[in-house]
N, C-alpha and C positions, 0 to 999 in steps of 0.2 A: 519718614515722619516716624518719631520713636512716640508711642502712647505710654504716658504713665497710669495705665487702667489695661483692661483686657481689650483685646480686639475690636474694634466698631462692628456692628452687625449690620449698619447700613453704611454703603460709603456715598458722600454727595458726589454730585453730578460731575463737577471741577475734577473732584479729586481723582474718578473714575476714569475719564479722559486721559489722564495723566498716568494714571497705572496701565491703561490701555496703550499708551504711546511708549511705555517702559521708561518713563522719567520720573516715576515716582514709586519708592517701595514703603509700605506700612509696616512698622516693626513693634513687638512689645514684648518686655519678659516675662506677662502675668496671663492667667488662665483667663479665660472669658466671664467666669463668674464675677471678676474685680471690677465694678462697674464705676468707681469712683475715683479721682485724684484726690491724693494726700499730700500731707509735704513726705510721708515715708514711701508713698509709690514714687514721687517725683525722684526722691534720690537713688531708689533702686533702679529706675529708666536712665536717671544720669551715669550711674555706675555702671549700667548695663551698655551704654553708649561709650563710655570711655575704654572700656573692654574691649568692645569690636573695633575701636579707632589705632590708627598707627600714630596720627597727631592729633593733639586736640588745641583747639582756639576758642579762647571764652571772651564773648562780647563785654561783659561787666564782672568784676568780681568786687564785692564787699569785703571788707576784712574779717566779719564775723559770719560770712553767708555760707551756704553749703556749697558753689562751686569752690570756692576756695578750701573749706574743708576737707572736702573728698578729693582734692587734688593737690593738696599740700606735701602729701608723701607718696607722691607717685615719683619713681625714677626711672622707670622701662620704657617711658613715651616724653615726646616732645610736649609742652605745655605751653602756651602763648598766653598771657592774659592781656589783653588788649587796652581795657581801662581797669583800673582799682581806684577804690577810694582811700587810698593810702595817702598819707601826708607826711 
């Protein structure tokens, strides 16, 4: 789970169970004092995840949306766009 804010201070019971099983990892590129998700923090989180990934699959890409904009010039990774609103 990649957060677009600082790390959670309380982990929900179901998430904690998955963490304890080794099935979930929560990551964030932000300091804990960043408490609100904004368009800017979402973009930073998305860029962070793209940088970590070997390959990227996007479920929906709008032609003027953030995923399109931030992946448009990436040349060193495989980018798969499953659905887009291009006509």
